[in-house]
N, C-alpha and C positions, 0 to 999 in steps of 0.2 A: 593540480591540487593547491587550493588556496590555503595560506597559512592563517592561523588564528591571530587576530590583531592583538598587539601588546597594549595593555591598559596599565597605566601607572598613576599614582596620586599626584595631583597638581602640586608643585612646591609651594604655591601661594595659598590656595584655598582647600587643598587636600581632597577635592572632588576627583572622581575618575577622569582620566585624560588619555586619549588614544595617542600612542607614541608611534607615529609612522608618517609617511609622506603626505597623507591626506590631512594632517593637522599642521598647518603652517606655524603654529605657536609652540610646538612641542619643546620641552616637556610640559608646558603650561596648557591649561584647558581653553584659554581665550586670550585675545589681545589685551583685555583689561588686566588679567593676572600678570601677563608678561610686562606690561607697562608699570604696574605697581611694584614689581620686583626690580625693574630697572631704576625706578625712582628711589627705591630704598638704597640701592647701590650708589646712586648719584649723590644722595644726601648723607652718605657715609653712615647709614643706620646699621649696616653689617660691619662688625669689628671682630678681630681676632683678639681674645684676651691675652695679655702678656704681663710678665712681671719684670720689674727693673732688675738689672744684674746686681749682685752683691757688691758692696764697696770694699770690704776688707779682704785680706789675703786668705783668711780662713772661712770666708763666706758670710761673715757678720757685717751688719751695717754699722758704720762708724758714726758716732755723734760728734766727733772732733771737727773743728773748723779747719779748712785748708790753710796752709801758711799764706801770710800776706805777701803780695809780690814785692820784690826788692827793686829799688830804684837805683 
């Protein structure tokens, strides 16, 4: 009994893509989409948004200047 092929959207172009051993670029639909995604990673186009940690003990950001170093 042959199983039904799994079809997923290509992460790059959103076109249907077969997810199985017959598709060497899975989950991408083609070598082009896989290469575009790799290029985006290499150029750091994908970033995780982050916020700077708060400065103050109560979570507020301090406007005060740090003390000058002593010599």
